[in-house]
C-alpha positions in Angstrom: 0.0 -0.2 0.1 1.1 3.1 -1.0 1.1 6.8 1.0 2.1 9.7 -0.6 4.3 11.9 1.9 2.8 15.2 1.4 -0.4 13.2 2.5 1.9 11.8 5.6 3.3 15.3 6.7 -0.3 17.0 6.2 -2.2 14.8 8.4 0.7 15.5 11.3 0.3 19.0 10.8 -2.8 18.9 11.4 -2.9 17.1 14.2 0.1 19.2 15.6 -1.8 22.3 14.7 -5.6 20.9 15.8 -3.2 19.9 19.8 -2.0 23.4 19.8 -5.8 25.5 19.4 -6.6 22.8 22.0 -4.0 24.0 24.8 -4.9 27.4 23.7 -8.3 27.0 24.7 -9.1 28.2 28.3 -11.7 25.4 30.1 -12.0 27.0 33.5 -14.0 30.1 31.9 -15.8 27.9 30.4 -17.1 26.1 32.8 -18.5 29.2 34.7 -21.3 30.0 32.9 -21.0 34.2 32.3 -22.9 34.2 29.8 -27.0 32.6 31.3 -27.3 35.7 33.5 -27.0 38.4 31.0 -30.7 38.6 29.7 -32.6 39.2 32.1 -36.7 38.9 32.2 -39.0 41.5 31.1 -40.1 43.4 33.9 -42.9 46.5 33.0 -41.9 49.9 34.2 -45.5 50.2 35.8 -44.7 47.1 38.6 -42.5 49.7 40.8 -45.5 51.7 41.2 -48.8 49.8 40.8 -51.5 49.7 44.3 -52.7 45.7 42.3 -51.4 43.4 40.4 -52.3 40.6 38.5 -51.2 37.1 39.3 -50.3 34.4 37.0 -51.4 31.0 38.1 -48.4 28.9 37.0 -49.9 25.4 36.7 -51.9 23.6 34.3 -55.0 24.9 34.3 -58.5 23.0 32.9 -59.7 24.3 31.0 -61.4 27.9 29.6 -59.8 28.6 33.4 -58.0 31.8 33.7 -53.8 32.2 33.1 -54.4 35.5 35.1 -55.7 35.6 39.4 -56.9 38.9 41.1 -56.4 41.9 40.7 -55.3 41.6 44.3 -53.6 44.2 46.7 -50.0 45.1 46.7 -48.7 44.9 50.9 -44.8 45.5 50.2 -42.6 44.9 47.3 -38.5 44.3 47.3 -36.4 43.8 44.3 -37.5 40.7 43.2 -40.5 40.0 45.5 -44.0 41.2 45.9 -46.4 40.2 48.8 -49.8 39.8 48.1 -53.0 40.3 49.7 -55.3 36.9 48.6 -59.1 37.4 48.1 -59.3 34.9 51.3 -57.4 37.7 53.3 -54.1 35.5 53.6 -51.0 37.4 52.4 -48.3 35.6 49.9 -44.5 36.2 49.0 -44.4 35.3 44.8 -41.9 36.5 42.3 -41.8 39.2 40.3 -41.7 37.0 37.1 -45.2 35.8 38.2 -47.1 40.0 38.5 -48.7 41.7 35.3 -49.4 45.6 36.9 -53.4 46.1 37.2 -55.2 49.4 35.8 -58.0 50.0 37.6 -59.8 53.3 36.6 -59.4 56.7 39.1 -62.6 57.2 40.1 -62.5 53.9 41.1 -61.3 53.5 44.9 -63.1 49.5 45.6 -62.4 46.5 43.6 -65.5 45.8 42.7 -66.7 41.9 43.9 -67.9 39.7 41.3 -71.2 39.1 42.7 -71.9 35.5 44.5 -74.2 33.5 44.3 -76.3 33.9 47.6 -78.1 36.9 47.0 -80.0 39.5 49.3 -81.7 40.5 46.2 -84.4 38.6 44.8 -85.7 39.1 40.8 -89.0 38.7 39.5 -90.3 37.2 36.7 -93.0 38.7 34.5 -96.2 36.7 34.6 -95.9 35.0 31.3 -98.6 32.1 30.3 -97.2 29.2 30.3 -95.4 27.8 26.8 -97.9 25.1 25.0 -95.8 22.2 24.5 -96.2 20.5 21.7 -94.3 16.9 21.0 -93.4 16.1 17.3 -92.5 12.6 16.4 -88.8 12.9 16.5 -87.1 11.1 12.8 -87.2 7.5 12.3 -84.4 7.1 9.9 -81.0 9.8 8.9 -80.5 11.2 5.5 -77.7 8.0 5.5 -80.8 5.4 5.8 -79.9 4.8 9.6 -82.7 3.6 11.9 -82.8 5.9 14.7 -84.6 4.4 17.9 -85.4 6.9 20.4 -85.8 6.5 24.4 -89.0 6.9 25.4 -88.6 7.4 29.3 -90.6 10.1 30.8 -87.3 12.3 32.2 -85.8 12.5 29.1 -87.5 16.0 27.2 -87.7 17.1 23.8 -88.9 20.6 23.1 
């Protein structure tokens, strides 16, 4: 097997050059992770002086569940944490990356509470005559020709 002398010399030169460059790399400076904390998270400017905030729920939400809770009143603030008053009256300290400022109109001094399910007020409905409900027979065949059998159970009411 014949190998050209120039290819052996060039591969030997390549290996020496690679070894030299590997010795020049400062692996200690690479392992400190100096680039990891250069980018800061976005924090709204109004968060530093707002009176109420929205609190993001950090969990998997159920369907149609709002991503934020609030607005909640700010009791105390530091550089990275806010202490909030929850609707139950408890106080919770949360990180600022879960918060968003709540913009409340100036004329409103207190937040309007959501209506409760138990209310003292009663609502009178106007007297309406009862509707005459006539049951139309359901079709027994679909457009594709399949036979449909409906239950005649009295607990099912069809309008």
